[in-house]
N, C-alpha and C positions, 0 to 999 in steps of 0.2 A: 505393411501397408499407412500405417498413419509414419513410420518411418521417411518411406519416401515418399509422402504423397507432400509431409514436410520440409523434405527434400527438393519439391516440385516448386514449391509456394517462395525458397529463398533463392529460389534462381529465378526461377520465371519475376519478371518484374511485375506488377500490380500498379495499376495507375492509383494515381492519389483518387480520383472520384471514388474509386471502389473500396479503396482502405480507412479513405478516414474518418468512417461510421464504425471505424472498427478497429482504431487505436487506442491499443487500453493503457496506463503506466502501471507496473507493477515496482515493488519495496523491496530491496536487492538488498542483504549484508556486498559491503565495499570487497571483503574476500570475495567473490563471483570471481573475481577479475585474476584469481588464479588459475581457475577454467577454462577463463572468454578472453581474450583480444581486447581490452580498452581501447586500444583507438577505433575497432572497427565494430563495438557495440553503440547503435545511436542508446547517452544516457544522460542524465542531470546528477551532481552532488546534493546528498539531504543531510539530513542531521543522523546523529549518532554514527557513526561508521556505517551508513547507507547509500545506497545509490536509489534513482528511479529509471529501470528502464521501462522499452515501451516493446509492445507486443500487437500484432495483429492477431484480434479474436477468430478462430475457425471453427465450422459448427466440432469439431473432436480434434481438435490442439491451437495453441495457441507457436507464432514462431517471432522470433527473435527481428527486431526493424533495426539494419545496418545501416554505418553515415554512410555508406554507398551507395541507400537507398533512399534517402535527404539528399544527398545530393541528385538523384534522377528524380524524385518530384518537386525542387529547389525550390527548399524549405530547411527553417534553422529548427533546430533543436525546442526552444522557445514555442515556436508554433507546435511543433510535437508536442509536448508539454499542455499548449492549450488543448489540442483537437481531442485530449485524453483524457483529460479532467473534465470535459462537458461529457465526453461520453461514459466515463465513469459516474455524476450524476443522471443523467439519463438511465444508465441499466439498470440498476434497480433504487427509482426516485420514490416507492413506497417501502422500502426497506424496512423490518421492524424489528425492534428495537425490544430484549429482556431486559426489565430493572431488575437488579435486585440487592435489597438492602440488607447489613449485618447490623446486628445485637452492638456492636460498640459506636453506632455512629454510623459509620462507610454507606460508600452505595456507592454501586457496576451498573454498569452498562454494558451488554453485549448485541454484536452484530453478530449472526451466523447464517452466512447463505451460503459456504460453503460453495463459492461458486470460482473462485480462486481471487477472488479481489476481494476479501476480507480485509487488512490489512492494509491495500491499498487505500479503504475507507477514509483514512486517514487525512488522504490530499483533498479531499473532498472542502471549499470553501464555508458550503451549509454547517460544517461538525460544529465549529463551538456557540453558533445564534441556535442548533437544533438540541446540546448536549447540557447545554452551560444552566439553564431553569432545574435542567433535574440533579445536575449536577452540585447547584449550588456556586457555581459561579468557574472559575478555570482550573481544568479537572488536568490529568491525565491516561497516557494512553500507552496502553503496553499492546504490544504487537511480536508475540515473538514469534512465531513461524506467518507464513501467507497464509494460512486459513483461519486465523485465532486474531480478534477485535476486542479487544477491552479498555473501557473505556472507565476513570476510577474520580472519585473525589479524592483530594489532596488531604483530608483528615479524613479520622485524625491519623495520626501520624500509626498506629499498629495495624491499625486496618490495612494501611498502604505497604507494612513492611511483610503482611500475614500475603498479600495479594501477589509482590516480589514472591517471593517465595514459590508462588505456584508460576510463574511467568517462569522463575528459570528452569524450572519439571520442564514446564513444555517448551522447553525450548531444546533441552538435551530429547527431548521423547518425541517431536512432531515430525513429521518434513518439511522440506523447504523450512528452515529454520532463517531467521533474521536479525533480529536483536533481544537480549536478556533488559537494554536500558528501558525509561520509560519517556515516553513525548511528553511533553509538556504542550498544553493548548493554551492559547488565548484569542482575545480578541485580535490581533494582533497577528496571528498566525499560530507553526505550531516552532519549538526551539527543539534539544534532546536534552537530557537529565543532565549530559557530562558537560556541555559549553553552559549552562544555566548552572 
């Protein structure tokens, strides 16, 4: 039933006025285009060999937004990205953060809503402002899978190395894997560890 419902939603033209408040972002590995046609899926390049794809969040499923839908709505990918980020911010404004202190002086902050958008919260403009005081400045974020978000202090190195090993394990074992690379979050935005 869900497959049939998803097919119907994907094929029927939903007006932008209805879809606009349901548009959400997802971070995906660039390897997603081994299974999907890059020319048909609305997406934006990101860092760490990832892309941002956009979905319409329905009560029991999500439906990918296509380039064809963008043309029907007469909007750009930049417009879509703006709607998605605004909706993500409104989605869970009072998201609970779990802080974990390590014996060696490192600190981690974990979001765990398990709503399909944990990793996507890396895209929040308010992320640095919210977590920098807790993590003593710029910080790393691990997003090994869709339902996993761990921000961590950049020091000490032993702490970061230990968490990187856990991220690699989570990437291999969790559904919807994204990347084992860390993202660097600064006041100016997000960069990838490979680029840095």
